[in-house]
N, C-alpha and C positions, 0 to 999 in steps of 0.2 A: 124654260121658267126662271122664275125669279128667285136667287138664293133667300133661306129662311133669315131674318134678321134678329139675330140672339143680342144684340146689344142690351134693350131694355134688360132683360131675365141677367144678364152678366154684370151691369152695372148695380143691378137690385142686389145680387148677392154681394158685391163689394161692398154696397153701401151697408149692407145689414153687418157685414165683417168689422167695418169702421164702427158704428154706431153699438155694434155688441161687443168690442171689443174694450171696454172699460169692465165690463162686468165678469169678464175672461179671466181678463188681468187679475180681477179681484180675488179671482179663485187659486190664482198660483203655487199659494202653501203647499198646497195638496192635488199635486199633478200639474200643472199651469205651467208655464213657460219653461221653470228651474233656472240653474245656470246661475249666473253671477246676481243674479236678483230683479226685480219686477219691472222695471224701468217705470213710466211715468206716461205710456201710452201712445196712441198715435199722436204724429205731428198735428196741432191746429191748423198748421197752415195748408197742409195736404188733405184736410179734411174738408175743411173751407174750400179750397179748390176742387175738389170733388164735389160737393152740394152744390158748386157754382155750376158747374157743367151739367150736370145730372138736372137739377133743378131750374138753371138758368135764371139765378139770382144777378140782381141787378149790384152793380159795383157799391152802393150803399147797403145792400144786405151782405155784400162780401164782406166787408169791412165787419159788420156787427158779427156775422160768423164767426170770423177768425178772432173776434175778441170774445164771445163767448165760448169757443173752443179753447181758447189759452186760459182764460180766466176757469175753466172748469177742470185743466190740466192741473195749473197751477193749485184749487183747492184740492185736488186729489193725491196730489205728492205725500204728503205726511200720511195718509193714508196707505199707500202703496209703501213708503218705509216701514209701518208701522207693522203691515205684512210681512214683508221681508224679515222684520227683527222676530213674527211670532213663527214663522216657518224654519229661522234659525233656530228657536226657543223650543219649538216641537221635535226637531230631530235630536237635540240634544236630550230632551225629557222621554223619546221613546229610546235610545241608545242606553239613556241610564233608568231605565226599566221603573221610570214613575210612576207613582200611582195614578189608579183610575180618577180618585178626583183631581189630582193635578194636571193630566190628561185634559180632564175635560176642562177645568178653569180654561185652558189653554183654547180648546175649541168652539168654548164661549167666547174668546177674544176676538177670535178669528171670525166668528159668527158675524158680533155686533161689529166688527171692522167692515167686512163687506157690505153688512147692510149699509154704513153711512156712506160707503162709495158709491152703491147701488143708489142710494137718496141722491149722493152727489148728481150722478150721472143724469138720474131721472131731472131735476132742476135744471141741469143745464140744455136737455134736450127741450123742456119747458120753454125754455129761454129763445131756444132756435125757433120751434115751432111758431112761437108768437109773432115773428119776424117776415112768415111767410104770407104772401097771398093764400086767397082760398083753392087756385088753381094748381099752386104749388104743394098747398099741404092734402090735393088730391092723389096729385104725384108722389110723393113721400106714402102718402097709404097706400098706394098701391104695390108698394115692396112685399106687402103684408101677404097679398097673393101669391107674389110670386116665391115667397119662401113661408111654407106650411109651419107652424110654428113661432115664427119669427113674434108673432105679437104676445103670445104667451110669454116668451121671453124678456120681451122689451116692453113693460106693461104700459109705459105711455102713449103708444102709439094702439093701442087695444081698445077700442073703443065696444 
């Protein structure tokens, strides 16, 4: 009996982790990665390499993908720094017993920043999606079937 090939499912889960990591990082101030800071997300070269292997990108597409992910990381850097500062501000506010209104204002700032980061991630994925062939798009879309709920968490891929 031939062993079951689990590579597509494992690759799909890894891809989901990479694609959704930007949104997960954006949630860092309240239970995310913690520690010294949020970082700036996954390495663009690693993302492009994974996409190349999984989707069979051409060398031109690889270069385009790497640039798209690098540009996205650069664009999100300020937002990640802002979230780190907000996390520190929120922690200090809680410890100081600040008023409900002050805590709400910090929460609203976090929400706005997370929303901006999510928008940047969606624009980045739209640019990436645009360079794919129909076959590559189908393969990328098939990941939704392997990961229930991924389409809802990553709206750009949910049709």
